[in-house]
C-alpha positions in Angstrom: 6.2 -20.9 -11.3 4.6 -20.2 -7.9 5.8 -17.3 -5.9 5.6 -16.2 -2.3 3.9 -12.8 -1.9 4.5 -10.6 1.1 2.4 -7.7 2.4 0.1 -6.1 -0.2 -1.5 -2.7 0.3 -4.4 -2.0 -2.0 -5.8 1.5 -1.5 -8.5 1.3 -4.2 -9.4 -0.3 -7.4 -11.8 0.9 -10.1 -14.8 -0.9 -11.6 -12.8 -2.1 -14.6 -9.5 -2.7 -12.8 -7.7 -5.9 -12.4 -6.1 -7.1 -9.1 -4.4 -10.4 -9.6 -1.8 -12.2 -7.4 -0.5 -15.5 -8.6 0.1 -17.3 -11.8 -1.7 -16.0 -14.9 -1.3 -16.6 -18.7 -2.9 -13.4 -20.0 -5.1 -10.6 -18.6 -7.1 -8.9 -21.3 -9.1 -5.7 -20.9 -12.9 -5.7 -21.3 -13.0 -1.9 -21.9 -10.8 0.8 -23.1 -10.8 4.5 -22.3 -8.8 7.6 -23.2 -8.1 10.0 -20.4 -6.5 13.5 -20.5 -5.2 15.1 -17.4 -2.6 17.7 -16.4 0.6 17.4 -14.5 0.3 15.7 -11.1 -3.2 14.4 -11.7 -2.5 10.7 -11.2 0.0 10.9 -8.4 -0.8 8.3 -5.7 0.8 7.5 -2.4 1.0 8.5 1.2 2.2 12.0 2.2 2.9 13.4 -1.3 4.0 17.0 -1.8 3.5 18.0 -5.4 4.4 21.4 -6.9 3.3 21.9 -10.5 3.9 25.5 -11.4 2.9 25.2 -15.1 0.6 22.5 -16.6 -0.7 22.4 -20.2 -2.7 19.4 -21.4 -3.1 19.2 -25.2 -6.1 17.1 -26.2 -5.9 17.2 -30.0 -6.3 13.6 -31.1 -7.2 13.2 -34.7 -7.1 9.4 -35.1 -10.4 7.4 -35.2 -9.5 4.4 -33.2 -6.7 3.8 -30.6 -7.4 0.3 -29.3 -10.0 -2.4 -29.7 -11.1 -5.1 -27.3 -12.5 -7.5 -30.0 -12.2 -11.1 -28.8 -11.6 -10.3 -25.1 -15.0 -11.3 -23.9 
């Protein structure tokens, strides 16, 4: 079903990101990544004030495979 889209503000998009407006059946990733970061690392916006007094990021990940992209080419 078609939709009317108003104002869109796109600050940035990464090299493997997807920016899509409109009808779509499926969007499948071509790559996967695992990222570890502390509190407040991925906050985005205009005029943020973030106060993180204590941040602890545990990165113990014992599994061998989290996700695969087989068949998404």
